C-alpha positions as protocol buffer text, in pm:
chain_id: "A"
residue {
  index: 1
  type: MET
  ca { x: 3375 y: -2490 z: -5089 }
}
residue {
  index: 2
  type: ARG
  ca { x: 3002 y: -2436 z: -5042 }
}
residue {
  index: 3
  type: TYR
  ca { x: 2814 y: -2221 z: -4793 }
}
residue {
  index: 4
  type: PHE
  ca { x: 2455 y: -2140 z: -4701 }
}
residue {
  index: 5
  type: MET
  ca { x: 2260 y: -2013 z: -4401 }
}
residue {
  index: 6
  type: LEU
  ca { x: 1928 y: -2107 z: -4244 }
}
residue {
  index: 7
  type: ASN
  ca { x: 1698 y: -1893 z: -4035 }
}
residue {
  index: 8
  type: LYS
  ca { x: 1641 y: -2173 z: -3786 }
}
residue {
  index: 9
  type: PRO
  ca { x: 1296 y: -2190 z: -3624 }
}
residue {
  index: 10
  type: ALA
  ca { x: 1238 y: -2286 z: -3263 }
}
residue {
  index: 11
  type: GLY
  ca { x: 1123 y: -2644 z: -3208 }
}
residue {
  index: 12
  type: CYS
  ca { x: 1393 y: -2828 z: -3400 }
}
residue {
  index: 13
  type: ILE
  ca { x: 1733 y: -2960 z: -3299 }
}
residue {
  index: 14
  type: THR
  ca { x: 2068 y: -2882 z: -3458 }
}
residue {
  index: 15
  type: ALA
  ca { x: 2162 y: -3233 z: -3570 }
}
residue {
  index: 16
  type: LYS
  ca { x: 2140 y: -3460 z: -3875 }
}
residue {
  index: 17
  type: ARG
  ca { x: 1882 y: -3684 z: -3706 }
}
residue {
  index: 18
  type: ASP
  ca { x: 1709 y: -3729 z: -3373 }
}
residue {
  index: 19
  type: PHE
  ca { x: 1636 y: -4071 z: -3233 }
}
residue {
  index: 20
  type: ALA
  ca { x: 1344 y: -3924 z: -3035 }
}
residue {
  index: 21
  type: GLY
  ca { x: 1174 y: -3833 z: -3363 }
}
residue {
  index: 22
  type: ARG
  ca { x: 1198 y: -3456 z: -3324 }
}
residue {
  index: 23
  type: SER
  ca { x: 1236 y: -3222 z: -3619 }
}
residue {
  index: 24
  type: THR
  ca { x: 1592 y: -3127 z: -3713 }
}
residue {
  index: 25
  type: VAL
  ca { x: 1741 y: -2828 z: -3893 }
}
residue {
  index: 26
  type: TYR
  ca { x: 1793 y: -3048 z: -4200 }
}
residue {
  index: 27
  type: ASP
  ca { x: 1416 y: -3076 z: -4237 }
}
residue {
  index: 28
  type: HIS
  ca { x: 1432 y: -2710 z: -4341 }
}
residue {
  index: 29
  type: VAL
  ca { x: 1715 y: -2740 z: -4594 }
}
residue {
  index: 30
  type: PRO
  ca { x: 1570 y: -2739 z: -4948 }
}
residue {
  index: 31
  type: THR
  ca { x: 1631 y: -3059 z: -5140 }
}
residue {
  index: 32
  type: HIS
  ca { x: 1823 y: -2882 z: -5419 }
}
residue {
  index: 33
  type: PHE
  ca { x: 2084 y: -2779 z: -5158 }
}
residue {
  index: 34
  type: PRO
  ca { x: 2359 y: -3019 z: -5044 }
}
residue {
  index: 35
  type: GLU
  ca { x: 2344 y: -3156 z: -4687 }
}
residue {
  index: 36
  type: LEU
  ca { x: 2647 y: -2967 z: -4558 }
}
residue {
  index: 37
  type: PRO
  ca { x: 2769 y: -2985 z: -4196 }
}
residue {
  index: 38
  type: HIS
  ca { x: 2627 y: -2722 z: -3961 }
}
residue {
  index: 39
  type: VAL
  ca { x: 2867 y: -2485 z: -3785 }
}
residue {
  index: 40
  type: GLY
  ca { x: 2799 y: -2494 z: -3412 }
}
residue {
  index: 41
  type: ARG
  ca { x: 2456 y: -2532 z: -3262 }
}
residue {
  index: 42
  type: LEU
  ca { x: 2150 y: -2337 z: -3165 }
}
residue {
  index: 43
  type: ASP
  ca { x: 1931 y: -2463 z: -2882 }
}
residue {
  index: 44
  type: TYR
  ca { x: 1603 y: -2641 z: -2954 }
}
residue {
  index: 45
  type: ALA
  ca { x: 1406 y: -2328 z: -2855 }
}
residue {
  index: 46
  type: THR
  ca { x: 1641 y: -2074 z: -3019 }
}
residue {
  index: 47
  type: GLU
  ca { x: 1585 y: -1918 z: -3361 }
}
residue {
  index: 48
  type: GLY
  ca { x: 1811 y: -1748 z: -3606 }
}
residue {
  index: 49
  type: LEU
  ca { x: 2126 y: -1765 z: -3814 }
}
residue {
  index: 50
  type: LEU
  ca { x: 2282 y: -2108 z: -3857 }
}
residue {
  index: 51
  type: LEU
  ca { x: 2568 y: -2153 z: -4102 }
}
residue {
  index: 52
  type: PHE
  ca { x: 2630 y: -2469 z: -4308 }
}
residue {
  index: 53
  type: THR
  ca { x: 2955 y: -2537 z: -4495 }
}
residue {
  index: 54
  type: ASP
  ca { x: 3201 y: -2806 z: -4598 }
}
residue {
  index: 55
  type: ASP
  ca { x: 3486 y: -2558 z: -4532 }
}
residue {
  index: 56
  type: GLY
  ca { x: 3624 y: -2732 z: -4224 }
}
residue {
  index: 57
  type: ARG
  ca { x: 3902 y: -2483 z: -4148 }
}
residue {
  index: 58
  type: LEU
  ca { x: 3664 y: -2188 z: -4152 }
}
residue {
  index: 59
  type: ALA
  ca { x: 3419 y: -2378 z: -3932 }
}
residue {
  index: 60
  type: GLN
  ca { x: 3697 y: -2450 z: -3683 }
}
residue {
  index: 61
  type: ALA
  ca { x: 3801 y: -2083 z: -3676 }
}
residue {
  index: 62
  type: LEU
  ca { x: 3441 y: -1970 z: -3618 }
}
residue {
  index: 63
  type: LEU
  ca { x: 3392 y: -2217 z: -3333 }
}
residue {
  index: 64
  type: ASN
  ca { x: 3730 y: -2221 z: -3163 }
}
residue {
  index: 65
  type: PRO
  ca { x: 3854 y: -1883 z: -3032 }
}
residue {
  index: 66
  type: GLY
  ca { x: 4208 y: -2020 z: -3012 }
}
residue {
  index: 67
  type: PHE
  ca { x: 4228 y: -2120 z: -3380 }
}
residue {
  index: 68
  type: LYS
  ca { x: 4297 y: -1840 z: -3628 }
}
residue {
  index: 69
  type: GLY
  ca { x: 4468 y: -2035 z: -3904 }
}
residue {
  index: 70
  type: ARG
  ca { x: 4805 y: -1887 z: -3996 }
}
residue {
  index: 71
  type: ALA
  ca { x: 4745 y: -1574 z: -3787 }
}
residue {
  index: 72
  type: SER
  ca { x: 4843 y: -1547 z: -3422 }
}
residue {
  index: 73
  type: PRO
  ca { x: 4526 y: -1566 z: -3207 }
}
residue {
  index: 74
  type: GLU
  ca { x: 4645 y: -1261 z: -3011 }
}
residue {
  index: 75
  type: THR
  ca { x: 4631 y: -1047 z: -3326 }
}
residue {
  index: 76
  type: VAL
  ca { x: 4275 y: -1138 z: -3428 }
}
residue {
  index: 77
  type: PRO
  ca { x: 3981 y: -993 z: -3230 }
}
residue {
  index: 78
  type: PRO
  ca { x: 3729 y: -1248 z: -3101 }
}
residue {
  index: 79
  type: LEU
  ca { x: 3432 y: -1308 z: -3327 }
}
residue {
  index: 80
  type: ALA
  ca { x: 3109 y: -1143 z: -3214 }
}
residue {
  index: 81
  type: LYS
  ca { x: 2786 y: -1343 z: -3199 }
}
residue {
  index: 82
  type: VAL
  ca { x: 2482 y: -1115 z: -3175 }
}
residue {
  index: 83
  type: TYR
  ca { x: 2147 y: -1220 z: -3029 }
}
residue {
  index: 84
  type: ARG
  ca { x: 1809 y: -1051 z: -2995 }
}
residue {
  index: 85
  type: VAL
  ca { x: 1627 y: -1163 z: -2682 }
}
residue {
  index: 86
  type: LYS
  ca { x: 1265 y: -1092 z: -2594 }
}
residue {
  index: 87
  type: VAL
  ca { x: 1212 y: -1082 z: -2216 }
}
residue {
  index: 88
  type: ARG
  ca { x: 900 y: -1055 z: -2007 }
}
residue {
  index: 89
  type: ASP
  ca { x: 809 y: -711 z: -1863 }
}
residue {
  index: 90
  type: ARG
  ca { x: 838 y: -363 z: -2005 }
}
residue {
  index: 91
  type: LEU
  ca { x: 1189 y: -254 z: -1907 }
}
residue {
  index: 92
  type: ASP
  ca { x: 1322 y: 98 z: -1896 }
}
residue {
  index: 93
  type: PRO
  ca { x: 1621 y: 147 z: -2130 }
}
residue {
  index: 94
  type: ASP
  ca { x: 1843 y: 219 z: -1828 }
}
residue {
  index: 95
  type: ASP
  ca { x: 1724 y: -79 z: -1622 }
}
residue {
  index: 96
  type: HIS
  ca { x: 2026 y: -207 z: -1427 }
}
residue {
  index: 97
  type: ARG
  ca { x: 1946 y: -566 z: -1526 }
}
residue {
  index: 98
  type: ILE
  ca { x: 2040 y: -490 z: -1887 }
}
residue {
  index: 99
  type: LYS
  ca { x: 2394 y: -384 z: -1794 }
}
residue {
  index: 100
  type: LEU
  ca { x: 2424 y: -683 z: -1560 }
}
residue {
  index: 101
  type: LEU
  ca { x: 2404 y: -905 z: -1871 }
}
residue {
  index: 102
  type: GLU
  ca { x: 2752 y: -781 z: -1964 }
}
residue {
  index: 103
  type: GLN
  ca { x: 2925 y: -914 z: -1654 }
}
residue {
  index: 104
  type: PRO
  ca { x: 3133 y: -1236 z: -1681 }
}
residue {
  index: 105
  type: LEU
  ca { x: 2939 y: -1546 z: -1587 }
}
residue {
  index: 106
  type: ARG
  ca { x: 3072 y: -1828 z: -1373 }
}
residue {
  index: 107
  type: TYR
  ca { x: 2973 y: -2088 z: -1628 }
}
residue {
  index: 108
  type: ARG
  ca { x: 3095 y: -2389 z: -1434 }
}
residue {
  index: 109
  type: SER
  ca { x: 3369 y: -2466 z: -1187 }
}
residue {
  index: 110
  type: GLY
  ca { x: 3690 y: -2305 z: -1312 }
}
residue {
  index: 111
  type: VAL
  ca { x: 3528 y: -2150 z: -1623 }
}
residue {
  index: 112
  type: VAL
  ca { x: 3434 y: -1781 z: -1639 }
}
residue {
  index: 113
  type: THR
  ca { x: 3294 y: -1633 z: -1960 }
}
residue {
  index: 114
  type: ARG
  ca { x: 3425 y: -1327 z: -2137 }
}
residue {
  index: 115
  type: PRO
  ca { x: 3238 y: -1000 z: -2079 }
}
residue {
  index: 116
  type: ALA
  ca { x: 2944 y: -948 z: -2313 }
}
residue {
  index: 117
  type: LEU
  ca { x: 2778 y: -636 z: -2455 }
}
residue {
  index: 118
  type: SER
  ca { x: 2410 y: -553 z: -2410 }
}
residue {
  index: 119
  type: ARG
  ca { x: 2166 y: -283 z: -2509 }
}
residue {
  index: 120
  type: PHE
  ca { x: 1796 y: -204 z: -2503 }
}
residue {
  index: 121
  type: VAL
  ca { x: 1622 y: -231 z: -2843 }
}
residue {
  index: 122
  type: LEU
  ca { x: 1247 y: -166 z: -2807 }
}
residue {
  index: 123
  type: HIS
  ca { x: 933 y: -214 z: -2599 }
}
residue {
  index: 124
  type: ARG
  ca { x: 637 y: -437 z: -2656 }
}
residue {
  index: 125
  type: THR
  ca { x: 313 y: -421 z: -2456 }
}
residue {
  index: 126
  type: ARG
  ca { x: 429 y: -659 z: -2183 }
}
residue {
  index: 127
  type: ALA
  ca { x: 778 y: -740 z: -2303 }
}
residue {
  index: 128
  type: SER
  ca { x: 1105 y: -585 z: -2416 }
}
residue {
  index: 129
  type: TRP
  ca { x: 1359 y: -671 z: -2683 }
}
residue {
  index: 130
  type: LEU
  ca { x: 1727 y: -656 z: -2587 }
}
residue {
  index: 131
  type: GLU
  ca { x: 2046 y: -723 z: -2780 }
}
residue {
  index: 132
  type: VAL
  ca { x: 2329 y: -931 z: -2634 }
}
residue {
  index: 133
  type: THR
  ca { x: 2667 y: -972 z: -2804 }
}
residue {
  index: 134
  type: LEU
  ca { x: 2890 y: -1263 z: -2702 }
}
residue {
  index: 135
  type: PHE
  ca { x: 3255 y: -1320 z: -2787 }
}
residue {
  index: 136
  type: GLU
  ca { x: 3241 y: -1694 z: -2736 }
}
residue {
  index: 137
  type: GLY
  ca { x: 2970 y: -1955 z: -2783 }
}
residue {
  index: 138
  type: ARG
  ca { x: 2891 y: -2153 z: -2471 }
}
residue {
  index: 139
  type: HIS
  ca { x: 2579 y: -2367 z: -2445 }
}
residue {
  index: 140
  type: ARG
  ca { x: 2277 y: -2165 z: -2320 }
}
residue {
  index: 141
  type: GLN
  ca { x: 2500 y: -1871 z: -2230 }
}
residue {
  index: 142
  type: VAL
  ca { x: 2247 y: -1597 z: -2314 }
}
residue {
  index: 143
  type: ARG
  ca { x: 1973 y: -1779 z: -2125 }
}
residue {
  index: 144
  type: MET
  ca { x: 2201 y: -1819 z: -1823 }
}
residue {
  index: 145
  type: LEU
  ca { x: 2292 y: -1449 z: -1832 }
}
residue {
  index: 146
  type: CYS
  ca { x: 1924 y: -1357 z: -1841 }
}
residue {
  index: 147
  type: GLU
  ca { x: 1845 y: -1594 z: -1556 }
}
residue {
  index: 148
  type: ARG
  ca { x: 2119 y: -1433 z: -1346 }
}
residue {
  index: 149
  type: SER
  ca { x: 1970 y: -1089 z: -1422 }
}
residue {
  index: 150
  type: GLY
  ca { x: 1622 y: -1202 z: -1321 }
}
residue {
  index: 151
  type: LEU
  ca { x: 1490 y: -1177 z: -1677 }
}
residue {
  index: 152
  type: GLN
  ca { x: 1252 y: -1435 z: -1822 }
}
residue {
  index: 153
  type: VAL
  ca { x: 1334 y: -1522 z: -2183 }
}
residue {
  index: 154
  type: LEU
  ca { x: 1033 y: -1540 z: -2414 }
}
residue {
  index: 155
  type: LYS
  ca { x: 1221 y: -1564 z: -2744 }
}
residue {
  index: 156
  type: LEU
  ca { x: 1586 y: -1584 z: -2846 }
}
residue {
  index: 157
  type: ARG
  ca { x: 1722 y: -1526 z: -3195 }
}
residue {
  index: 158
  type: ARG
  ca { x: 2078 y: -1509 z: -3330 }
}
residue {
  index: 159
  type: ILE
  ca { x: 2103 y: -1229 z: -3584 }
}
residue {
  index: 160
  type: ALA
  ca { x: 2475 y: -1217 z: -3665 }
}
residue {
  index: 161
  type: LEU
  ca { x: 2784 y: -1436 z: -3668 }
}
residue {
  index: 162
  type: GLY
  ca { x: 3078 y: -1199 z: -3703 }
}
residue {
  index: 163
  type: PRO
  ca { x: 3020 y: -1000 z: -4024 }
}
residue {
  index: 164
  type: LEU
  ca { x: 2753 y: -1244 z: -4146 }
}
residue {
  index: 165
  type: GLU
  ca { x: 2404 y: -1107 z: -4080 }
}
residue {
  index: 166
  type: LEU
  ca { x: 2066 y: -1278 z: -4085 }
}
residue {
  index: 167
  type: GLY
  ca { x: 1904 y: -975 z: -4245 }
}
residue {
  index: 168
  type: ASP
  ca { x: 1549 y: -1022 z: -4372 }
}
residue {
  index: 169
  type: LEU
  ca { x: 1578 y: -1395 z: -4441 }
}
residue {
  index: 170
  type: ARG
  ca { x: 1242 y: -1548 z: -4355 }
}
residue {
  index: 171
  type: LEU
  ca { x: 1203 y: -1795 z: -4071 }
}
residue {
  index: 172
  type: ARG
  ca { x: 1263 y: -2157 z: -4190 }
}
residue {
  index: 173
  type: TRP
  ca { x: 1420 y: -2040 z: -4516 }
}
residue {
  index: 174
  type: CYS
  ca { x: 1773 y: -2090 z: -4647 }
}
residue {
  index: 175
  type: ARG
  ca { x: 1988 y: -1888 z: -4883 }
}
residue {
  index: 176
  type: PRO
  ca { x: 2338 y: -1935 z: -5030 }
}
residue {
  index: 177
  type: LEU
  ca { x: 2617 y: -1710 z: -4909 }
}
residue {
  index: 178
  type: HIS
  ca { x: 2772 y: -1465 z: -5153 }
}
residue {
  index: 179
  type: GLU
  ca { x: 3145 y: -1472 z: -5221 }
}
residue {
  index: 180
  type: ALA
  ca { x: 3186 y: -1133 z: -5050 }
}
residue {
  index: 181
  type: GLU
  ca { x: 3027 y: -1270 z: -4733 }
}
residue {
  index: 182
  type: VAL
  ca { x: 3267 y: -1565 z: -4728 }
}
residue {
  index: 183
  type: GLY
  ca { x: 3555 y: -1323 z: -4780 }
}
residue {
  index: 184
  type: ALA
  ca { x: 3436 y: -1116 z: -4484 }
}
residue {
  index: 185
  type: LEU
  ca { x: 3419 y: -1429 z: -4266 }
}
residue {
  index: 186
  type: TYR
  ca { x: 3777 y: -1517 z: -4360 }
}
residue {
  index: 187
  type: GLU
  ca { x: 3893 y: -1164 z: -4288 }
}
residue {
  index: 188
  type: ALA
  ca { x: 3731 y: -1178 z: -3944 }
}
residue {
  index: 189
  type: ALA
  ca { x: 3829 y: -1532 z: -3849 }
}
residue {
  index: 190
  type: MET
  ca { x: 4144 y: -1622 z: -4047 }
}
residue {
  index: 191
  type: PRO
  ca { x: 4285 y: -1304 z: -4204 }
}
residue {
  index: 192
  type: ALA
  ca { x: 4621 y: -1460 z: -4291 }
}
residue {
  index: 193
  type: ASP
  ca { x: 4478 y: -1762 z: -4475 }
}
residue {
  index: 194
  type: PRO
  ca { x: 4410 y: -1788 z: -4849 }
}
residue {
  index: 195
  type: ARG
  ca { x: 4049 y: -1852 z: -4937 }
}
residue {
  index: 196
  type: PRO
  ca { x: 3964 y: -2185 z: -5099 }
}
residue {
  index: 197
  type: PRO
  ca { x: 3777 y: -2196 z: -5430 }
}
residue {
  index: 198
  type: PHE
  ca { x: 3424 y: -2064 z: -5381 }
}
residue {
  index: 199
  type: HIS
  ca { x: 3129 y: -2258 z: -5521 }
}
residue {
  index: 200
  type: GLN
  ca { x: 2808 y: -2057 z: -5553 }
}
residue {
  index: 201
  type: LEU
  ca { x: 2506 y: -2274 z: -5481 }
}
residue {
  index: 202
  type: ASP
  ca { x: 2238 y: -2263 z: -5747 }
}
residue {
  index: 203
  type: ASP
  ca { x: 1915 y: -2131 z: -5597 }
}
residue {
  index: 204
  type: SER
  ca { x: 1754 y: -2042 z: -5927 }
}
residue {
  index: 205
  type: ARG
  ca { x: 1397 y: -2127 z: -6022 }
}
residue {
  index: 206
  type: GLN
  ca { x: 1534 y: -2389 z: -6259 }
}
residue {
  index: 207
  type: ALA
  ca { x: 1728 y: -2559 z: -5977 }
}
residue {
  index: 208
  type: ARG
  ca { x: 1422 y: -2561 z: -5753 }
}
residue {
  index: 209
  type: ASP
  ca { x: 1202 y: -2700 z: -6030 }
}
residue {
  index: 210
  type: ALA
  ca { x: 1456 y: -2976 z: -6099 }
}
residue {
  index: 211
  type: ARG
  ca { x: 1513 y: -3061 z: -5735 }
}
residue {
  index: 212
  type: PRO
  ca { x: 1513 y: -3429 z: -5633 }
}
residue {
  index: 213
  type: GLU
  ca { x: 1236 y: -3593 z: -5440 }
}
residue {
  index: 214
  type: ALA
  ca { x: 1211 y: -3480 z: -5079 }
}
residue {
  index: 215
  type: ARG
  ca { x: 1442 y: -3652 z: -4836 }
}
residue {
  index: 216
  type: GLU
  ca { x: 1288 y: -3877 z: -4576 }
}
residue {
  index: 217
  type: GLY
  ca { x: 1115 y: -3659 z: -4316 }
}
residue {
  index: 218
  type: HIS
  ca { x: 1183 y: -3338 z: -4510 }
}
residue {
  index: 219
  type: VAL
  ca { x: 943 y: -3050 z: -4458 }
}
residue {
  index: 220
  type: SER
  ca { x: 738 y: -3022 z: -4776 }
}
residue {
  index: 221
  type: GLU
  ca { x: 690 y: -2643 z: -4781 }
}
residue {
  index: 222
  type: GLU
  ca { x: 922 y: -2482 z: -5035 }
}
residue {
  index: 223
  type: LYS
  ca { x: 1223 y: -2315 z: -4872 }
}
residue {
  index: 224
  type: GLY
  ca { x: 1551 y: -2166 z: -4979 }
}
residue {
  index: 225
  type: ARG
  ca { x: 1471 y: -1817 z: -5099 }
}
């Protein structure tokens, strides 16, 4: 099985192609990498960690809280998804709106989200960075939580998917996962399942120099480091 991550930029959709002609996340996958399926989605305007893999069982476990492979779902803690959100205004660290982000959200009729975690990170001149941790992955959930708290989102970035961290990966760049990272994902999502054979993607200078011609519509700037 093969695995890599992208630091997705804002202004592209999480899809193989877009009939409206918009940029997609695959425009930022280097041509010496395989076009693997993406795991879940990030909104058009959201940045950050997006995982790609052909490991379908792991993808299902990361996306579906009720699927834990051979383990009982009740014995496996829900996977944390961590976001950094930049909001307008200079908030105090104890601003009540930050704690309000943790309260369950009535997402739609009959659906209430799990409680989240939130904390203050730092100030900017006219903005503040907060951190929000979700234990599920509903469409626009962080933005809806901020709207309920009266906070205007200026930027949203996912920085972790369970034990997998974005780290210092540059915006628009990809990198292969290491075998230890895949092992940590299995331990968090499917601890009772054996791991399939791991295939390390070649991101060497030689592989980049020998890469095929750019795919149709592919961004020409070199990525994948």
